[in-house]
C-alpha positions in Angstrom: -31.2 -83.7 -65.2 -32.5 -81.8 -68.1 -30.3 -78.7 -69.1 -32.0 -75.3 -68.4 -31.6 -71.9 -69.9 -28.5 -70.1 -68.5 -30.7 -67.1 -67.6 -32.2 -69.2 -64.9 -29.0 -68.9 -62.8 -28.5 -66.9 -59.7 -24.9 -65.7 -59.9 -22.7 -64.6 -56.9 -19.7 -62.6 -57.5 -17.4 -61.8 -54.5 -15.2 -58.6 -54.9 -12.5 -57.5 -52.4 -11.8 -53.9 -52.9 -9.6 -51.2 -51.4 -6.0 -51.1 -50.5 -5.8 -54.8 -49.5 -7.0 -56.1 -52.8 -4.7 -57.8 -55.3 -1.5 -57.6 -53.1 0.5 -59.7 -55.6 0.0 -57.2 -58.4 2.7 -54.5 -59.2 0.9 -51.8 -61.2 2.9 -49.4 -63.4 4.3 -46.2 -61.9 1.5 -43.7 -61.2 -1.4 -46.3 -60.8 -2.4 -47.5 -57.3 -3.1 -51.1 -56.7 -6.5 -50.1 -55.4 -7.4 -48.4 -58.5 -6.2 -51.3 -60.7 -8.2 -53.8 -58.7 -11.3 -51.5 -58.9 -11.0 -51.4 -62.7 -10.6 -55.1 -62.9 -13.7 -55.7 -60.8 -15.7 -53.1 -62.7 -14.8 -54.9 -66.2 -15.8 -58.2 -64.6 -19.0 -57.0 -63.2 -20.0 -55.2 -66.3 -19.5 -58.4 -68.5 -21.3 -60.5 -66.0 -24.3 -58.3 -65.6 -24.6 -57.7 -69.2 -25.0 -61.4 -69.8 -27.6 -61.9 -67.1 -31.1 -60.8 -66.4 -31.5 -57.8 -64.1 -31.5 -58.8 -60.5 -29.9 -62.2 -61.1 -26.4 -61.1 -60.0 -25.5 -60.8 -56.3 -22.2 -58.9 -55.6 -20.6 -59.4 -52.2 -18.3 -56.6 -51.2 -17.3 -54.2 -48.5 -15.9 -51.6 -51.1 -18.3 -48.6 -51.5 -17.2 -47.8 -54.9 -17.6 -51.4 -56.1 -21.1 -51.4 -54.5 -22.0 -48.4 -56.5 -20.9 -49.9 -59.8 -22.8 -53.1 -58.9 -26.1 -51.3 -58.0 -25.7 -49.2 -61.2 -25.5 -52.3 -63.2 -28.8 -53.7 -61.5 -27.0 -56.2 -59.3 -28.0 -57.0 -55.6 -25.3 -56.0 -53.2 -24.6 -57.9 -50.1 -22.1 -56.7 -47.4 -18.9 -58.8 -47.2 -18.9 -60.3 -43.6 -15.0 -59.8 -43.5 -14.2 -63.4 -42.7 -12.6 -64.4 -46.0 -13.5 -65.4 -49.5 -15.6 -68.4 -48.7 -17.6 -66.6 -46.0 -18.2 -63.9 -48.5 -19.4 -66.4 -51.1 -21.6 -68.0 -48.5 -23.2 -64.7 -47.6 -23.9 -64.1 -51.3 -25.3 -67.6 -51.8 -27.7 -67.1 -48.9 -29.1 -63.9 -50.4 -29.0 -65.2 -54.0 -30.8 -68.4 -53.0 -33.6 -66.3 -51.7 -33.7 -64.2 -54.9 -33.7 -61.1 -52.8 -36.7 -62.3 -50.8 -37.6 -64.8 -48.1 -38.5 -67.5 -50.5 -36.1 -70.4 -50.4 -34.3 -71.2 -53.6 -35.0 -75.0 -53.5 -38.7 -74.5 -53.9 -38.2 -72.2 -56.9 -35.5 -74.5 -58.5 -32.8 -71.8 -58.7 -29.5 -72.8 -60.1 -26.6 -71.2 -58.2 -23.2 -70.1 -59.6 -20.2 -68.3 -58.2 -17.8 -66.3 -60.4 -14.7 -64.7 -59.1 -14.7 -60.9 -59.6 -11.2 -60.7 -60.9 -11.7 -61.6 -64.7 -11.1 -58.3 -66.6 -11.1 -60.0 -70.1 -14.5 -61.7 -69.5 -17.1 -61.3 -72.2 -20.8 -62.0 -71.6 -20.9 -64.6 -74.2 -18.2 -66.6 -72.5 -20.2 -66.7 -69.2 -23.3 -67.7 -71.0 -21.5 -70.5 -72.7 -20.0 -71.7 -69.5 -23.3 -71.6 -67.6 -24.9 -73.5 -70.6 -22.2 -76.2 -70.3 -22.7 -76.3 -66.5 -26.4 -76.7 -66.9 -25.8 -80.3 -68.1 -24.4 -81.3 -64.7 -25.8 -81.3 -61.2 -22.6 -79.6 -60.0 -19.6 -78.3 -62.0 -16.3 -76.4 -61.7 -14.5 -74.5 -64.3 -10.8 -74.2 -63.3 -8.7 -71.2 -64.0 -6.0 -71.0 -66.8 -3.4 -72.7 -64.6 -5.9 -75.6 -63.8 -5.5 -75.3 -60.0 -7.8 -72.5 -59.0 -11.6 -72.1 -59.5 -13.1 -69.3 -61.7 -16.7 -70.6 -61.8 -18.5 -72.9 -59.5 -22.1 -74.1 -60.1 -24.9 -76.2 -58.5 -28.4 -77.1 -59.7 -29.4 -78.5 -56.4 -30.1 -75.3 -54.6 -27.1 -75.7 -52.3 -23.4 -75.0 -52.8 -20.4 -75.4 -50.4 -17.5 -73.1 -51.6 -14.0 -74.2 -50.9 -12.0 -71.5 -52.6 -8.2 -70.8 -52.0 -5.1 -72.4 -53.4 -5.8 -75.7 -55.1 -9.7 -75.2 -55.1 -10.4 -76.8 -58.3 -9.3 -80.2 -57.0 -11.3 -79.7 -53.8 -14.4 -78.8 -55.7 -13.9 -81.7 -57.9 -13.5 -84.1 -55.0 -16.7 -82.7 -53.4 -18.6 -83.9 -56.6 -18.4 -80.9 -59.1 -17.8 -82.0 -62.7 -14.6 -80.4 -63.9 -15.2 -78.6 -67.2 -12.1 -77.8 -69.3 -13.8 -75.3 -71.5 -12.0 -73.5 -74.3 -12.9 -70.0 -72.8 -9.7 -68.2 -71.9 -11.5 -64.9 -71.5 -13.3 -66.5 -68.6 -10.6 -68.7 -67.2 -8.0 -65.9 -67.0 -8.3 -64.5 -63.5 -5.8 -61.9 -62.5 -3.9 -62.3 -59.2 -0.3 -61.3 -60.2 1.7 -59.6 -63.0 2.0 -62.8 -65.1 -1.8 -63.3 -65.2 -2.4 -59.5 -66.0 -0.1 -59.9 -68.9 -2.0 -62.9 -70.1 -5.3 -61.1 -69.7 -3.9 -58.1 -71.5 -3.0 -60.4 -74.5 -6.5 -61.6 -74.5 -8.1 -58.0 -74.5 -9.0 -56.3 -71.2 -12.2 -54.6 -70.6 -12.4 -50.7 -70.9 -12.1 -49.9 -67.4 -8.8 -51.8 -66.9 -7.6 -50.6 -70.3 -8.1 -47.0 -69.3 -6.6 -47.6 -65.9 -3.4 -48.9 -67.4 -3.3 -46.2 -70.1 -3.4 -43.4 -67.5 -0.4 -41.1 -67.8 1.0 -43.4 -70.6 1.6 -46.3 -68.3 2.6 -49.6 -69.7 2.6 -53.1 -68.1 5.9 -54.1 -66.4 7.9 -56.7 -68.1 7.5 -60.2 -66.9 10.6 -61.4 -65.4 12.0 -65.0 -65.4 15.0 -67.1 -65.1 16.3 -69.6 -67.6 15.6 -73.1 -66.5 16.6 -75.3 -69.4 18.2 -74.6 -72.8 18.9 -76.9 -75.6 21.9 -75.7 -77.5 21.2 -77.8 -80.6 17.7 -76.6 -81.0 17.4 -73.3 -79.3 14.3 -74.4 -77.4 14.1 -74.2 -73.6 12.1 -73.2 -70.5 12.2 -70.5 -67.9 10.9 -70.2 -64.3 8.7 -67.2 -63.4 9.2 -65.5 -60.1 6.2 -67.4 -58.6 7.9 -70.8 -59.5 5.8 -71.6 -62.6 7.7 -73.1 -65.6 7.0 -71.7 -69.1 8.3 -73.0 -72.4 9.9 -71.1 -75.3 10.1 -72.9 -78.6 13.1 -72.7 -80.9 11.7 -70.0 -83.2 11.1 -67.7 -80.3 14.8 -68.0 -79.3 15.9 -67.6 -83.0 13.9 -64.3 -83.2 15.6 -63.0 -80.0 18.9 -62.7 -81.9 20.7 -64.0 -78.9 23.3 -66.6 -79.3 23.3 -68.4 -76.0 21.5 -68.7 -72.7 22.7 -70.1 -69.5 20.7 -71.7 -66.7 19.7 -69.2 -64.1 20.1 -66.1 -66.4 17.6 -63.4 -65.9 15.4 -62.6 -69.0 12.4 -60.6 -69.7 9.6 -62.3 -71.6 6.2 -61.7 -73.2 3.7 -64.5 -72.5 1.1 -66.0 -74.9 -2.6 -65.7 -73.9 -2.4 -69.2 -72.3 0.0 -67.8 -69.8 2.4 -70.9 -70.2 4.2 -70.2 -73.5 6.8 -67.5 -74.2 6.1 -65.4 -77.3 9.2 -63.1 -77.0 12.3 -63.0 -74.8 15.2 -60.6 -74.4 18.0 -60.0 -71.9 17.1 -57.8 -69.0 18.3 -54.3 -69.5 17.7 -54.2 -73.3 15.3 -51.3 -74.2 12.0 -51.9 -75.9 13.3 -50.5 -79.1 15.9 -53.4 -79.2 13.5 -56.2 -78.8 13.5 -58.8 -81.5 10.5 -60.8 -82.4 
């Protein structure tokens, strides 16, 4: 199949807003989870719409504020049927495949793509690069930074069966989507919890999320972890985040901490690198910011 211009895509972006959105996030004091989720969605939609022709983005949401933002950006808004993420995606695909009309996408040769609406560090160029790469394949999937979830799902056949949820990248791959391990961290860093928000912040958040977190001088909460392994001879080791993911800290990070020893199970605070898997700084819980080393 001959690659096509990325501008030919019909892009569906599902967004869950309101108090039930992003339940695993713990915003800084003074910021509601609903406001933070709205800011994240706003930045994602702004970046996506700026990189697509007007009318080629379909936003599926039941949140009135998100709908207003989407309409202001020139996107088609479709009501979320309220039956979960995959049902929302399917509703958006049905509308996008018609191009907002009654004409079927297959006769027009529309290329369909789904982007999750929780990527606050997204840049328009990253989306364009990903769609250009996906255009070389009949079906493709771009996994999230962890490699297990899906941030972008595409099909050039005019038909797409979403299977989002935990472990969705593997399910989509088994369904015939070519896995694309693209070097696009701004696209692949979706935000579901405190760790991924820290990773997105390290990459550079969009203006809405930046302003939200800056309100009243708020700062991101420290990422907490427990020491998993520690090599006394080198100073290198690893830690377990509270969600069970293992992250590594090299010897030079421990050396800069000015600590002398770590024991398995010890609680520490850490700063994560943009990849979300490597520790850039660590310190003992309870030491103030002014005493951090590194």
